[in-house]
PDB file of N, H, CA, C and O in Angstrom:
ATOM      1  N   UNK A   1     -27.041 -31.304  -1.127  1.00  0.00           N
ATOM      2  CA  UNK A   1     -26.893 -29.924  -1.541  1.00  0.00           C
ATOM      3  C   UNK A   1     -26.051 -29.144  -0.521  1.00  0.00           C
ATOM      4  O   UNK A   1     -25.247 -28.286  -0.886  1.00  0.00           O
ATOM      5  N   UNK A   2     -26.251 -29.456   0.741  1.00  0.00           N
ATOM      6  H   UNK A   2     -26.904 -30.153   1.037  1.00  0.00           H
ATOM      7  CA  UNK A   2     -25.520 -28.762   1.786  1.00  0.00           C
ATOM      8  C   UNK A   2     -24.024 -29.032   1.669  1.00  0.00           C
ATOM      9  O   UNK A   2     -23.213 -28.133   1.889  1.00  0.00           O
ATOM     10  N   UNK A   3     -23.654 -30.260   1.325  1.00  0.00           N
ATOM     11  H   UNK A   3     -24.312 -30.991   1.145  1.00  0.00           H
ATOM     12  CA  UNK A   3     -22.238 -30.600   1.171  1.00  0.00           C
ATOM     13  C   UNK A   3     -21.586 -29.791   0.050  1.00  0.00           C
ATOM     14  O   UNK A   3     -20.430 -29.380   0.159  1.00  0.00           O
ATOM     15  N   UNK A   4     -22.327 -29.571  -1.009  1.00  0.00           N
ATOM     16  H   UNK A   4     -23.265 -29.904  -1.098  1.00  0.00           H
ATOM     17  CA  UNK A   4     -21.782 -28.798  -2.127  1.00  0.00           C
ATOM     18  C   UNK A   4     -21.499 -27.372  -1.687  1.00  0.00           C
ATOM     19  O   UNK A   4     -20.472 -26.798  -2.053  1.00  0.00           O
ATOM     20  N   UNK A   5     -22.392 -26.803  -0.912  1.00  0.00           N
ATOM     21  H   UNK A   5     -23.225 -27.268  -0.614  1.00  0.00           H
ATOM     22  CA  UNK A   5     -22.197 -25.436  -0.435  1.00  0.00           C
ATOM     23  C   UNK A   5     -21.000 -25.360   0.501  1.00  0.00           C
ATOM     24  O   UNK A   5     -20.209 -24.419   0.428  1.00  0.00           O
ATOM     25  N   UNK A   6     -20.865 -26.341   1.376  1.00  0.00           N
ATOM     26  H   UNK A   6     -21.507 -27.106   1.436  1.00  0.00           H
ATOM     27  CA  UNK A   6     -19.728 -26.363   2.314  1.00  0.00           C
ATOM     28  C   UNK A   6     -18.421 -26.514   1.548  1.00  0.00           C
ATOM     29  O   UNK A   6     -17.454 -25.806   1.830  1.00  0.00           O
ATOM     30  N   UNK A   7     -18.380 -27.436   0.574  1.00  0.00           N
ATOM     31  H   UNK A   7     -19.166 -28.011   0.345  1.00  0.00           H
ATOM     32  CA  UNK A   7     -17.163 -27.624  -0.215  1.00  0.00           C
ATOM     33  C   UNK A   7     -16.841 -26.372  -1.025  1.00  0.00           C
ATOM     34  O   UNK A   7     -15.677 -25.987  -1.136  1.00  0.00           O
ATOM     35  N   UNK A   8     -17.848 -25.748  -1.582  1.00  0.00           N
ATOM     36  H   UNK A   8     -18.794 -26.061  -1.492  1.00  0.00           H
ATOM     37  CA  UNK A   8     -17.621 -24.521  -2.355  1.00  0.00           C
ATOM     38  C   UNK A   8     -17.068 -23.428  -1.453  1.00  0.00           C
ATOM     39  O   UNK A   8     -16.162 -22.697  -1.853  1.00  0.00           O
ATOM     40  N   UNK A   9     -17.596 -23.310  -0.253  1.00  0.00           N
ATOM     41  H   UNK A   9     -18.332 -23.904   0.072  1.00  0.00           H
ATOM     42  CA  UNK A   9     -17.120 -22.303   0.685  1.00  0.00           C
ATOM     43  C   UNK A   9     -15.640 -22.507   1.000  1.00  0.00           C
ATOM     44  O   UNK A   9     -14.853 -21.562   0.951  1.00  0.00           O
ATOM     45  N   UNK A  10     -15.265 -23.749   1.323  1.00  0.00           N
ATOM     46  H   UNK A  10     -15.904 -24.517   1.362  1.00  0.00           H
ATOM     47  CA  UNK A  10     -13.868 -24.021   1.650  1.00  0.00           C
ATOM     48  C   UNK A  10     -12.963 -23.872   0.431  1.00  0.00           C
ATOM     49  O   UNK A  10     -11.815 -23.449   0.565  1.00  0.00           O
ATOM     50  N   UNK A  11     -13.457 -24.209  -0.739  1.00  0.00           N
ATOM     51  H   UNK A  11     -14.390 -24.552  -0.848  1.00  0.00           H
ATOM     52  CA  UNK A  11     -12.681 -24.035  -1.966  1.00  0.00           C
ATOM     53  C   UNK A  11     -12.360 -22.558  -2.176  1.00  0.00           C
ATOM     54  O   UNK A  11     -11.224 -22.200  -2.486  1.00  0.00           O
ATOM     55  N   UNK A  12     -13.364 -21.711  -2.005  1.00  0.00           N
ATOM     56  H   UNK A  12     -14.287 -22.002  -1.753  1.00  0.00           H
ATOM     57  CA  UNK A  12     -13.153 -20.271  -2.157  1.00  0.00           C
ATOM     58  C   UNK A  12     -12.256 -19.749  -1.043  1.00  0.00           C
ATOM     59  O   UNK A  12     -11.362 -18.942  -1.298  1.00  0.00           O
ATOM     60  N   UNK A  13     -12.481 -20.195   0.178  1.00  0.00           N
ATOM     61  H   UNK A  13     -13.207 -20.851   0.385  1.00  0.00           H
ATOM     62  CA  UNK A  13     -11.700 -19.736   1.314  1.00  0.00           C
ATOM     63  C   UNK A  13     -10.221 -20.075   1.151  1.00  0.00           C
ATOM     64  O   UNK A  13      -9.361 -19.221   1.365  1.00  0.00           O
ATOM     65  N   UNK A  14      -9.928 -21.297   0.778  1.00  0.00           N
ATOM     66  H   UNK A  14     -10.627 -21.991   0.604  1.00  0.00           H
ATOM     67  CA  UNK A  14      -8.533 -21.703   0.630  1.00  0.00           C
ATOM     68  C   UNK A  14      -7.924 -21.223  -0.679  1.00  0.00           C
ATOM     69  O   UNK A  14      -6.703 -21.151  -0.811  1.00  0.00           O
ATOM     70  N   UNK A  15      -8.766 -20.898  -1.637  1.00  0.00           N
ATOM     71  H   UNK A  15      -9.759 -20.957  -1.530  1.00  0.00           H
ATOM     72  CA  UNK A  15      -8.265 -20.366  -2.900  1.00  0.00           C
ATOM     73  C   UNK A  15      -7.797 -18.927  -2.780  1.00  0.00           C
ATOM     74  O   UNK A  15      -6.981 -18.465  -3.577  1.00  0.00           O
ATOM     75  N   UNK A  16      -8.312 -18.219  -1.788  1.00  0.00           N
ATOM     76  H   UNK A  16      -8.975 -18.594  -1.140  1.00  0.00           H
ATOM     77  CA  UNK A  16      -7.904 -16.829  -1.561  1.00  0.00           C
ATOM     78  C   UNK A  16      -6.627 -16.843  -0.730  1.00  0.00           C
ATOM     79  O   UNK A  16      -6.567 -17.470   0.328  1.00  0.00           O
ATOM     80  N   UNK A  17      -5.643 -16.167  -1.207  1.00  0.00           N
ATOM     81  H   UNK A  17      -5.693 -15.658  -2.066  1.00  0.00           H
ATOM     82  CA  UNK A  17      -4.370 -16.142  -0.507  1.00  0.00           C
ATOM     83  C   UNK A  17      -4.033 -14.720  -0.111  1.00  0.00           C
ATOM     84  O   UNK A  17      -4.315 -13.773  -0.846  1.00  0.00           O
ATOM     85  N   UNK A  18      -3.432 -14.579   1.048  1.00  0.00           N
ATOM     86  H   UNK A  18      -3.202 -15.348   1.645  1.00  0.00           H
ATOM     87  CA  UNK A  18      -3.009 -13.250   1.481  1.00  0.00           C
ATOM     88  C   UNK A  18      -1.661 -12.892   0.873  1.00  0.00           C
ATOM     89  O   UNK A  18      -1.266 -11.726   0.878  1.00  0.00           O
ATOM     90  N   UNK A  19      -0.958 -13.881   0.353  1.00  0.00           N
ATOM     91  H   UNK A  19      -1.279 -14.829   0.349  1.00  0.00           H
ATOM     92  CA  UNK A  19       0.331 -13.622  -0.275  1.00  0.00           C
ATOM     93  C   UNK A  19       0.109 -13.288  -1.739  1.00  0.00           C
ATOM     94  O   UNK A  19      -0.729 -13.892  -2.409  1.00  0.00           O
ATOM     95  N   UNK A  20       0.862 -12.329  -2.220  1.00  0.00           N
ATOM     96  H   UNK A  20       1.543 -11.838  -1.675  1.00  0.00           H
ATOM     97  CA  UNK A  20       0.819 -12.034  -3.642  1.00  0.00           C
ATOM     98  C   UNK A  20       2.193 -12.324  -4.220  1.00  0.00           C
ATOM     99  O   UNK A  20       3.216 -11.875  -3.702  1.00  0.00           O
ATOM    100  N   UNK A  21       2.191 -13.062  -5.270  1.00  0.00           N
ATOM    101  H   UNK A  21       1.360 -13.427  -5.691  1.00  0.00           H
ATOM    102  CA  UNK A  21       3.435 -13.415  -5.935  1.00  0.00           C
ATOM    103  C   UNK A  21       3.529 -12.552  -7.178  1.00  0.00           C
ATOM    104  O   UNK A  21       2.682 -12.630  -8.068  1.00  0.00           O
ATOM    105  N   UNK A  22       4.559 -11.735  -7.235  1.00  0.00           N
ATOM    106  H   UNK A  22       5.248 -11.672  -6.512  1.00  0.00           H
ATOM    107  CA  UNK A  22       4.749 -10.890  -8.398  1.00  0.00           C
ATOM    108  C   UNK A  22       6.130 -11.127  -8.972  1.00  0.00           C
ATOM    109  O   UNK A  22       7.076 -11.475  -8.265  1.00  0.00           O
ATOM    110  N   UNK A  23       6.213 -10.931 -10.252  1.00  0.00           N
ATOM    111  H   UNK A  23       5.445 -10.648 -10.826  1.00  0.00           H
ATOM    112  CA  UNK A  23       7.484 -11.091 -10.942  1.00  0.00           C
ATOM    113  C   UNK A  23       7.994  -9.727 -11.405  1.00  0.00           C
ATOM    114  O   UNK A  23       8.833  -9.642 -12.301  1.00  0.00           O
ATOM    115  N   UNK A  24       7.483  -8.666 -10.791  1.00  0.00           N
ATOM    116  H   UNK A  24       6.801  -8.735 -10.063  1.00  0.00           H
ATOM    117  CA  UNK A  24       7.879  -7.336 -11.236  1.00  0.00           C
ATOM    118  C   UNK A  24       9.301  -6.978 -10.845  1.00  0.00           C
ATOM    119  O   UNK A  24       9.875  -6.038 -11.393  1.00  0.00           O
ATOM    120  N   UNK A  25       9.878  -7.718  -9.901  1.00  0.00           N
ATOM    121  H   UNK A  25       9.411  -8.483  -9.456  1.00  0.00           H
ATOM    122  CA  UNK A  25      11.247  -7.425  -9.505  1.00  0.00           C
ATOM    123  C   UNK A  25      12.234  -7.757 -10.621  1.00  0.00           C
ATOM    124  O   UNK A  25      13.325  -7.190 -10.667  1.00  0.00           O
ATOM    125  N   UNK A  26      11.865  -8.669 -11.521  1.00  0.00           N
ATOM    126  H   UNK A  26      10.978  -9.129 -11.484  1.00  0.00           H
ATOM    127  CA  UNK A  26      12.780  -9.071 -12.573  1.00  0.00           C
ATOM    128  C   UNK A  26      12.635  -8.221 -13.831  1.00  0.00           C
ATOM    129  O   UNK A  26      13.408  -8.388 -14.774  1.00  0.00           O
ATOM    130  N   UNK A  27      11.654  -7.307 -13.863  1.00  0.00           N
ATOM    131  H   UNK A  27      11.026  -7.171 -13.097  1.00  0.00           H
ATOM    132  CA  UNK A  27      11.451  -6.459 -15.036  1.00  0.00           C
ATOM    133  C   UNK A  27      12.025  -5.085 -14.762  1.00  0.00           C
ATOM    134  O   UNK A  27      11.721  -4.466 -13.742  1.00  0.00           O
ATOM    135  N   UNK A  28      12.844  -4.618 -15.664  1.00  0.00           N
ATOM    136  H   UNK A  28      13.090  -5.122 -16.493  1.00  0.00           H
ATOM    137  CA  UNK A  28      13.372  -3.269 -15.598  1.00  0.00           C
ATOM    138  C   UNK A  28      12.812  -2.514 -16.791  1.00  0.00           C
ATOM    139  O   UNK A  28      13.146  -2.807 -17.939  1.00  0.00           O
ATOM    140  N   UNK A  29      11.969  -1.554 -16.512  1.00  0.00           N
ATOM    141  H   UNK A  29      11.698  -1.316 -15.579  1.00  0.00           H
ATOM    142  CA  UNK A  29      11.354  -0.805 -17.600  1.00  0.00           C
ATOM    143  C   UNK A  29      12.318   0.242 -18.128  1.00  0.00           C
ATOM    144  O   UNK A  29      12.932   0.970 -17.348  1.00  0.00           O
ATOM    145  N   UNK A  30      12.458   0.326 -19.444  1.00  0.00           N
ATOM    146  H   UNK A  30      11.960  -0.266 -20.078  1.00  0.00           H
ATOM    147  CA  UNK A  30      13.346   1.339 -20.010  1.00  0.00           C
ATOM    148  C   UNK A  30      12.703   2.722 -19.947  1.00  0.00           C
ATOM    149  O   UNK A  30      11.501   2.850 -19.716  1.00  0.00           O
ATOM    150  N   UNK A  31      13.508   3.740 -20.152  1.00  0.00           N
ATOM    151  H   UNK A  31      14.484   3.636 -20.340  1.00  0.00           H
ATOM    152  CA  UNK A  31      12.942   5.082 -20.261  1.00  0.00           C
ATOM    153  C   UNK A  31      11.950   5.080 -21.407  1.00  0.00           C
ATOM    154  O   UNK A  31      12.222   4.533 -22.476  1.00  0.00           O
ATOM    155  N   UNK A  32      10.822   5.681 -21.184  1.00  0.00           N
ATOM    156  H   UNK A  32      10.601   6.125 -20.315  1.00  0.00           H
ATOM    157  CA  UNK A  32       9.758   5.664 -22.178  1.00  0.00           C
ATOM    158  C   UNK A  32       9.448   7.085 -22.593  1.00  0.00           C
ATOM    159  O   UNK A  32       9.185   7.957 -21.764  1.00  0.00           O
ATOM    160  N   UNK A  33       9.485   7.296 -23.895  1.00  0.00           N
ATOM    161  H   UNK A  33       9.698   6.588 -24.568  1.00  0.00           H
ATOM    162  CA  UNK A  33       9.181   8.633 -24.391  1.00  0.00           C
ATOM    163  C   UNK A  33       7.679   8.894 -24.286  1.00  0.00           C
ATOM    164  O   UNK A  33       6.874   7.963 -24.245  1.00  0.00           O
ATOM    165  N   UNK A  34       7.328  10.141 -24.246  1.00  0.00           N
ATOM    166  H   UNK A  34       7.981  10.897 -24.279  1.00  0.00           H
ATOM    167  CA  UNK A  34       5.925  10.524 -24.258  1.00  0.00           C
ATOM    168  C   UNK A  34       5.675  11.389 -25.485  1.00  0.00           C
ATOM    169  O   UNK A  34       6.503  12.218 -25.864  1.00  0.00           O
ATOM    170  N   UNK A  35       4.522  11.177 -26.090  1.00  0.00           N
ATOM    171  H   UNK A  35       3.850  10.503 -25.782  1.00  0.00           H
ATOM    172  CA  UNK A  35       4.115  11.931 -27.260  1.00  0.00           C
ATOM    173  C   UNK A  35       2.800  12.621 -26.912  1.00  0.00           C
ATOM    174  O   UNK A  35       1.850  11.957 -26.500  1.00  0.00           O
ATOM    175  N   UNK A  36       2.730  13.932 -27.069  1.00  0.00           N
ATOM    176  H   UNK A  36       3.502  14.472 -27.404  1.00  0.00           H
ATOM    177  CA  UNK A  36       1.478  14.602 -26.724  1.00  0.00           C
ATOM    178  C   UNK A  36       0.324  14.111 -27.609  1.00  0.00           C
ATOM    179  O   UNK A  36       0.384  14.207 -28.835  1.00  0.00           O
ATOM    180  N   UNK A  37      -0.701  13.597 -26.981  1.00  0.00           N
ATOM    181  H   UNK A  37      -0.750  13.520 -25.985  1.00  0.00           H
ATOM    182  CA  UNK A  37      -1.875  13.097 -27.703  1.00  0.00           C
ATOM    183  C   UNK A  37      -3.097  13.358 -26.831  1.00  0.00           C
ATOM    184  O   UNK A  37      -3.155  12.917 -25.683  1.00  0.00           O
ATOM    185  N   UNK A  38      -4.055  14.066 -27.374  1.00  0.00           N
ATOM    186  H   UNK A  38      -4.008  14.424 -28.306  1.00  0.00           H
ATOM    187  CA  UNK A  38      -5.296  14.342 -26.655  1.00  0.00           C
ATOM    188  C   UNK A  38      -6.454  13.885 -27.525  1.00  0.00           C
ATOM    189  O   UNK A  38      -6.563  14.248 -28.696  1.00  0.00           O
ATOM    190  N   UNK A  39      -7.303  13.089 -26.925  1.00  0.00           N
ATOM    191  H   UNK A  39      -7.214  12.794 -25.974  1.00  0.00           H
ATOM    192  CA  UNK A  39      -8.481  12.565 -27.616  1.00  0.00           C
ATOM    193  C   UNK A  39      -9.721  13.090 -26.900  1.00  0.00           C
ATOM    194  O   UNK A  39      -9.745  13.166 -25.671  1.00  0.00           O
ATOM    195  N   UNK A  40     -10.736  13.445 -27.654  1.00  0.00           N
ATOM    196  H   UNK A  40     -10.717  13.383 -28.652  1.00  0.00           H
ATOM    197  CA  UNK A  40     -11.983  13.925 -27.059  1.00  0.00           C
ATOM    198  C   UNK A  40     -13.029  12.835 -27.171  1.00  0.00           C
ATOM    199  O   UNK A  40     -13.405  12.433 -28.272  1.00  0.00           O
ATOM    200  N   UNK A  41     -13.496  12.361 -26.034  1.00  0.00           N
ATOM    201  H   UNK A  41     -13.191  12.688 -25.139  1.00  0.00           H
ATOM    202  CA  UNK A  41     -14.531  11.335 -25.986  1.00  0.00           C
ATOM    203  C   UNK A  41     -15.726  11.882 -25.231  1.00  0.00           C
ATOM    204  O   UNK A  41     -15.625  12.210 -24.048  1.00  0.00           O
ATOM    205  N   UNK A  42     -16.843  11.979 -25.902  1.00  0.00           N
ATOM    206  H   UNK A  42     -16.926  11.713 -26.862  1.00  0.00           H
ATOM    207  CA  UNK A  42     -18.088  12.455 -25.296  1.00  0.00           C
ATOM    208  C   UNK A  42     -17.904  13.816 -24.627  1.00  0.00           C
ATOM    209  O   UNK A  42     -18.459  14.081 -23.560  1.00  0.00           O
ATOM    210  N   UNK A  43     -17.113  14.673 -25.278  1.00  0.00           N
ATOM    211  H   UNK A  43     -16.663  14.458 -26.144  1.00  0.00           H
ATOM    212  CA  UNK A  43     -16.911  16.018 -24.762  1.00  0.00           C
ATOM    213  C   UNK A  43     -15.838  16.145 -23.698  1.00  0.00           C
ATOM    214  O   UNK A  43     -15.604  17.243 -23.192  1.00  0.00           O
ATOM    215  N   UNK A  44     -15.180  15.049 -23.347  1.00  0.00           N
ATOM    216  H   UNK A  44     -15.370  14.157 -23.758  1.00  0.00           H
ATOM    217  CA  UNK A  44     -14.125  15.075 -22.333  1.00  0.00           C
ATOM    218  C   UNK A  44     -12.782  14.842 -23.003  1.00  0.00           C
ATOM    219  O   UNK A  44     -12.605  13.862 -23.726  1.00  0.00           O
ATOM    220  N   UNK A  45     -11.835  15.740 -22.765  1.00  0.00           N
ATOM    221  H   UNK A  45     -11.978  16.537 -22.178  1.00  0.00           H
ATOM    222  CA  UNK A  45     -10.499  15.576 -23.324  1.00  0.00           C
ATOM    223  C   UNK A  45      -9.687  14.623 -22.457  1.00  0.00           C
ATOM    224  O   UNK A  45      -9.611  14.777 -21.238  1.00  0.00           O
ATOM    225  N   UNK A  46      -9.087  13.644 -23.107  1.00  0.00           N
ATOM    226  H   UNK A  46      -9.149  13.519 -24.097  1.00  0.00           H
ATOM    227  CA  UNK A  46      -8.295  12.633 -22.406  1.00  0.00           C
ATOM    228  C   UNK A  46      -6.890  12.646 -22.984  1.00  0.00           C
ATOM    229  O   UNK A  46      -6.698  12.483 -24.189  1.00  0.00           O
ATOM    230  N   UNK A  47      -5.913  12.843 -22.112  1.00  0.00           N
ATOM    231  H   UNK A  47      -6.069  12.975 -21.133  1.00  0.00           H
ATOM    232  CA  UNK A  47      -4.516  12.843 -22.527  1.00  0.00           C
ATOM    233  C   UNK A  47      -3.958  11.427 -22.410  1.00  0.00           C
ATOM    234  O   UNK A  47      -4.127  10.762 -21.388  1.00  0.00           O
ATOM    235  N   UNK A  48      -3.295  10.980 -23.466  1.00  0.00           N
ATOM    236  H   UNK A  48      -3.157  11.520 -24.296  1.00  0.00           H
ATOM    237  CA  UNK A  48      -2.699   9.641 -23.474  1.00  0.00           C
ATOM    238  C   UNK A  48      -1.316   9.722 -24.115  1.00  0.00           C
ATOM    239  O   UNK A  48      -1.166   9.430 -25.301  1.00  0.00           O
ATOM    240  N   UNK A  49      -0.295  10.121 -23.334  1.00  0.00           N
ATOM    241  H   UNK A  49      -0.417  10.359 -22.370  1.00  0.00           H
ATOM    242  CA  UNK A  49       1.039  10.299 -23.910  1.00  0.00           C
ATOM    243  C   UNK A  49       1.725   8.986 -24.305  1.00  0.00           C
ATOM    244  O   UNK A  49       2.761   9.011 -24.968  1.00  0.00           O
ATOM    245  N   UNK A  50       1.166   7.851 -23.910  1.00  0.00           N
ATOM    246  H   UNK A  50       0.324   7.831 -23.370  1.00  0.00           H
ATOM    247  CA  UNK A  50       1.778   6.565 -24.247  1.00  0.00           C
ATOM    248  C   UNK A  50       0.980   5.826 -25.314  1.00  0.00           C
ATOM    249  O   UNK A  50       1.135   4.615 -25.470  1.00  0.00           O
ATOM    250  N   UNK A  51       0.141   6.524 -26.040  1.00  0.00           N
ATOM    251  H   UNK A  51       0.015   7.508 -25.914  1.00  0.00           H
ATOM    252  CA  UNK A  51      -0.689   5.901 -27.076  1.00  0.00           C
ATOM    253  C   UNK A  51       0.163   5.198 -28.135  1.00  0.00           C
ATOM    254  O   UNK A  51      -0.261   4.198 -28.713  1.00  0.00           O
ATOM    255  N   UNK A  52       1.346   5.716 -28.384  1.00  0.00           N
ATOM    256  H   UNK A  52       1.691   6.529 -27.914  1.00  0.00           H
ATOM    257  CA  UNK A  52       2.191   5.122 -29.409  1.00  0.00           C
ATOM    258  C   UNK A  52       2.553   3.672 -29.087  1.00  0.00           C
ATOM    259  O   UNK A  52       2.857   2.902 -29.998  1.00  0.00           O
ATOM    260  N   UNK A  53       2.528   3.288 -27.815  1.00  0.00           N
ATOM    261  H   UNK A  53       2.281   3.914 -27.075  1.00  0.00           H
ATOM    262  CA  UNK A  53       2.840   1.907 -27.443  1.00  0.00           C
ATOM    263  C   UNK A  53       1.712   0.936 -27.794  1.00  0.00           C
ATOM    264  O   UNK A  53       1.925  -0.276 -27.820  1.00  0.00           O
ATOM    265  N   UNK A  54       0.521   1.456 -28.061  1.00  0.00           N
ATOM    266  H   UNK A  54       0.347   2.441 -28.040  1.00  0.00           H
ATOM    267  CA  UNK A  54      -0.603   0.589 -28.393  1.00  0.00           C
ATOM    268  C   UNK A  54      -0.513   0.022 -29.805  1.00  0.00           C
ATOM    269  O   UNK A  54      -1.197  -0.951 -30.123  1.00  0.00           O
ATOM    270  N   UNK A  55       0.311   0.609 -30.647  1.00  0.00           N
ATOM    271  H   UNK A  55       0.866   1.399 -30.389  1.00  0.00           H
ATOM    272  CA  UNK A  55       0.489   0.091 -32.006  1.00  0.00           C
ATOM    273  C   UNK A  55       1.524  -1.030 -31.958  1.00  0.00           C
ATOM    274  O   UNK A  55       2.715  -0.801 -32.170  1.00  0.00           O
ATOM    275  N   UNK A  56       1.052  -2.242 -31.678  1.00  0.00           N
ATOM    276  H   UNK A  56       0.085  -2.428 -31.506  1.00  0.00           H
ATOM    277  CA  UNK A  56       1.972  -3.370 -31.472  1.00  0.00           C
ATOM    278  C   UNK A  56       2.639  -3.835 -32.752  1.00  0.00           C
ATOM    279  O   UNK A  56       3.509  -4.705 -32.712  1.00  0.00           O
ATOM    280  N   UNK A  57       2.252  -3.275 -33.880  1.00  0.00           N
ATOM    281  H   UNK A  57       1.545  -2.568 -33.913  1.00  0.00           H
ATOM    282  CA  UNK A  57       2.895  -3.653 -35.140  1.00  0.00           C
ATOM    283  C   UNK A  57       4.031  -2.702 -35.499  1.00  0.00           C
ATOM    284  O   UNK A  57       4.772  -2.956 -36.448  1.00  0.00           O
ATOM    285  N   UNK A  58       4.175  -1.610 -34.750  1.00  0.00           N
ATOM    286  H   UNK A  58       3.573  -1.404 -33.978  1.00  0.00           H
ATOM    287  CA  UNK A  58       5.230  -0.649 -35.094  1.00  0.00           C
ATOM    288  C   UNK A  58       6.590  -1.149 -34.605  1.00  0.00           C
ATOM    289  O   UNK A  58       6.703  -1.822 -33.581  1.00  0.00           O
ATOM    290  N   UNK A  59       7.603  -0.796 -35.371  1.00  0.00           N
ATOM    291  H   UNK A  59       7.511  -0.250 -36.203  1.00  0.00           H
ATOM    292  CA  UNK A  59       8.962  -1.186 -34.996  1.00  0.00           C
ATOM    293  C   UNK A  59       9.376  -0.529 -33.688  1.00  0.00           C
ATOM    294  O   UNK A  59      10.087  -1.128 -32.881  1.00  0.00           O
ATOM    295  N   UNK A  60       8.928   0.702 -33.483  1.00  0.00           N
ATOM    296  H   UNK A  60       8.350   1.188 -34.139  1.00  0.00           H
ATOM    297  CA  UNK A  60       9.305   1.449 -32.284  1.00  0.00           C
ATOM    298  C   UNK A  60       8.721   0.807 -31.020  1.00  0.00           C
ATOM    299  O   UNK A  60       9.418   0.685 -30.013  1.00  0.00           O
ATOM    300  N   UNK A  61       7.465   0.402 -31.065  1.00  0.00           N
ATOM    301  H   UNK A  61       6.898   0.501 -31.884  1.00  0.00           H
ATOM    302  CA  UNK A  61       6.841  -0.243 -29.904  1.00  0.00           C
ATOM    303  C   UNK A  61       7.472  -1.608 -29.654  1.00  0.00           C
ATOM    304  O   UNK A  61       7.699  -1.982 -28.503  1.00  0.00           O
ATOM    305  N   UNK A  62       7.752  -2.344 -30.703  1.00  0.00           N
ATOM    306  H   UNK A  62       7.567  -2.041 -31.637  1.00  0.00           H
ATOM    307  CA  UNK A  62       8.390  -3.658 -30.537  1.00  0.00           C
ATOM    308  C   UNK A  62       9.799  -3.531 -29.974  1.00  0.00           C
ATOM    309  O   UNK A  62      10.230  -4.376 -29.190  1.00  0.00           O
ATOM    310  N   UNK A  63      10.517  -2.490 -30.365  1.00  0.00           N
ATOM    311  H   UNK A  63      10.167  -1.804 -31.002  1.00  0.00           H
ATOM    312  CA  UNK A  63      11.854  -2.259 -29.804  1.00  0.00           C
ATOM    313  C   UNK A  63      11.753  -1.961 -28.318  1.00  0.00           C
ATOM    314  O   UNK A  63      12.597  -2.412 -27.543  1.00  0.00           O
ATOM    315  N   UNK A  64      10.726  -1.202 -27.899  1.00  0.00           N
ATOM    316  H   UNK A  64      10.040  -0.836 -28.529  1.00  0.00           H
ATOM    317  CA  UNK A  64      10.528  -0.901 -26.482  1.00  0.00           C
ATOM    318  C   UNK A  64      10.235  -2.179 -25.696  1.00  0.00           C
ATOM    319  O   UNK A  64      10.743  -2.362 -24.590  1.00  0.00           O
ATOM    320  N   UNK A  65       9.416  -3.060 -26.270  1.00  0.00           N
ATOM    321  H   UNK A  65       9.004  -2.912 -27.169  1.00  0.00           H
ATOM    322  CA  UNK A  65       9.081  -4.319 -25.596  1.00  0.00           C
ATOM    323  C   UNK A  65      10.326  -5.186 -25.449  1.00  0.00           C
ATOM    324  O   UNK A  65      10.529  -5.810 -24.407  1.00  0.00           O
ATOM    325  N   UNK A  66      11.158  -5.229 -26.482  1.00  0.00           N
ATOM    326  H   UNK A  66      10.993  -4.722 -27.328  1.00  0.00           H
ATOM    327  CA  UNK A  66      12.392  -6.044 -26.398  1.00  0.00           C
ATOM    328  C   UNK A  66      13.329  -5.513 -25.317  1.00  0.00           C
ATOM    329  O   UNK A  66      14.071  -6.291 -24.716  1.00  0.00           O
ATOM    330  N   UNK A  67      13.311  -4.218 -25.060  1.00  0.00           N
ATOM    331  H   UNK A  67      12.709  -3.586 -25.548  1.00  0.00           H
ATOM    332  CA  UNK A  67      14.173  -3.634 -24.021  1.00  0.00           C
ATOM    333  C   UNK A  67      13.726  -4.050 -22.627  1.00  0.00           C
ATOM    334  O   UNK A  67      14.536  -4.045 -21.700  1.00  0.00           O
ATOM    335  N   UNK A  68      12.434  -4.415 -22.451  1.00  0.00           N
ATOM    336  H   UNK A  68      11.776  -4.419 -23.203  1.00  0.00           H
ATOM    337  CA  UNK A  68      11.935  -4.772 -21.123  1.00  0.00           C
ATOM    338  C   UNK A  68      12.304  -6.184 -20.716  1.00  0.00           C
ATOM    339  O   UNK A  68      12.153  -6.544 -19.548  1.00  0.00           O
ATOM    340  N   UNK A  69      12.774  -6.976 -21.630  1.00  0.00           N
ATOM    341  H   UNK A  69      12.897  -6.684 -22.578  1.00  0.00           H
ATOM    342  CA  UNK A  69      13.077  -8.384 -21.299  1.00  0.00           C
ATOM    343  C   UNK A  69      14.442  -8.547 -20.707  1.00  0.00           C
ATOM    344  O   UNK A  69      14.843  -9.663 -20.378  1.00  0.00           O
TER     345      UNK A  69
END
């Protein structure tokens, strides 16, 4: 049982890396329009000007996604 704990510890220790690899340098985000949208949830008003991007079936959102590639 002790060996399992030691191996698990080293697995977690070596699995954690201080380096972060990101691919965000290759993505250029296009200008994104904002649409005024306020939703009230449990008495709190929440502004979400990018809600239109959540409709992944819309032609407009798909055109925006194609511009990011």
